[in-house]
Steps between C-alpha positions, in 0.01 A plus 500: 500500500793260455509367855115446530406176658184292500387448849207277631342576823287247705283608786147468619266432783523815726620846461796407719633289223370709199591866598880448537497314164310782330730763653814344346308444166433869493868579553621236246263617234601857549853384429399349172473121586216285365279350770255217523275413801387163628206518750329190654143569483216751533522631866410872535859616519588282199210630300612866573859410404384336174282799402789754533768273352643583153667216329495109482289358779428145627248386753672163592224351722761421754386330824662401836817288449336160582198565260535263191376787279834670537625254231257671245618842641859409452442400130312816430785702663752302293328573175460870583862544598616304196310754287623800690860385535589704798860543621387474868194422715412699821270326739375657823394186702182340598359188328446700183880494443534123491385419150681797331825415683499136416407595137789744475751257643384229256598753231811606674391852550667661810265581780521781771262465797378788720395436856293784653475378856762455762423126526524354157183315387481139411523548129810710519661245728416203284577669164834644620612170635407273211514691178832671464372856543735773386432724795246571768432863570384582860320795654623453869865454607436187709346295219834384373575289812179312428605414140859369569507286165407800280689790343331791683515871427322761723303746268223612721134499389414689176209734543313628197574852380140609566557394872842674514320819366228482745754454792685800363188709499428378850835622619456840335149555646551333852329714776695609806458409866240702683223449236315221664579128498405286205487124495502285182385150524557270209472123466585496131286539195246229621493622856574281818214387705699395812685827491194694459332338794798563727590864399161664461368499862830627626512792242127571553577561869805709423297718251226547755756617770666748267326699222837573336555134418382397147505164337502349146406127532541311167321178583402317184130490361371238747561694818394853414160500660618317814785763550268796433288364785800476732604856422154625513565750782771679318388510131677837422832365624498173330500403131436134423572391151517161328808591280744784470607591144759756590719377768742788474235752610399249782857480624540885486225546757613219745682545835465123558424197268352173632555225240578156400864424434497383141836582335372776275325670805829492690711649215237769434477609863873498537529723197217725630655515837180460707492351846314165471349230713506175312243228568633204303255258335504209754421254226781615268715206383786437747397827674702691225326829576642523849846449348427767244414744778803428701751713308279814555447406868871455560589828344255663734244621251222252570322297782357156442190363669354150490154494363401216738654659813322719742336805355670699781835444317373692193340758717819564684709519164259760355499696824886511501526650152179726527621651827867564406590730218871456570456113462329561163796723389753239611301221305475706187871579513593132555308412181658782305841377608440158334678450167255550206687370195333499168379136505335511154834591335693248719272209393500624133880501504496146653264368231704663212827358654349147465354545167 
């Protein structure tokens, strides 16, 4: 392929940084480009990415920016990039991006950053301000105003093809109104203890009052037994699971989702067009999850409840959606009406334009 490029991708830490990177890597590889991957360490999400990766791979050993061990990580990245000779580097934020980006700029390799969240993280802000970044791709429209010094392009958040396929299956198999009311609770792959404690008594009461209410509560391994005890009076209506492998099937059943507001969750739920109640992680840096949720709340497809507020607030939000099929229809339509561009293709195009 005469126009084939060499592209290095730096990501790590959590799935929120890794999955968009792997999504665009899938697309670029399919177009004939050569890819190399830089991860920071051996967290579970990174181990999984490393096991499935085909091509040059570096575990940089990157640490938070102020850690002196980053010097060694930067030297490792520089040596790796010198061998691979990429035309451009993509980095998806977090402290794991720091060493690869610095190494790339020392070698005069163009860098494209991608910010998943509405509020740019500290690494994206710092790197884009001080290292002559070619472009910053953003997922949310309002991120640009928070990076006034950078060249910003709105691409959206790339979702992996397996996720898009699952969402397409969900849409094709979605049940219709009148077949009960199913609630999906998810706090992410590891679960969310605070969310579990807040949500479960309210849903247990709802299920006890209406035998047509069913619940799938994905809670993480640590809370399984506790939640089964809370739901003990309605075992046939409630499924408590530590992890959900096939989110597409889970979405297909749901009339309501109660979830954290990580960027990937927001984009998946918008694409799946399921009414949602967001309970943002209260300890998230700079309260960025609340800002992520805001675009879906503003369009009318979501509600947002404070985890540390009165439980009655969540109970009322659930009651509104449970008791009003017309409201559910309006919320679904609001999410369907949002623009859903091909974020993976948009980011791939931006990367190649700067190679």
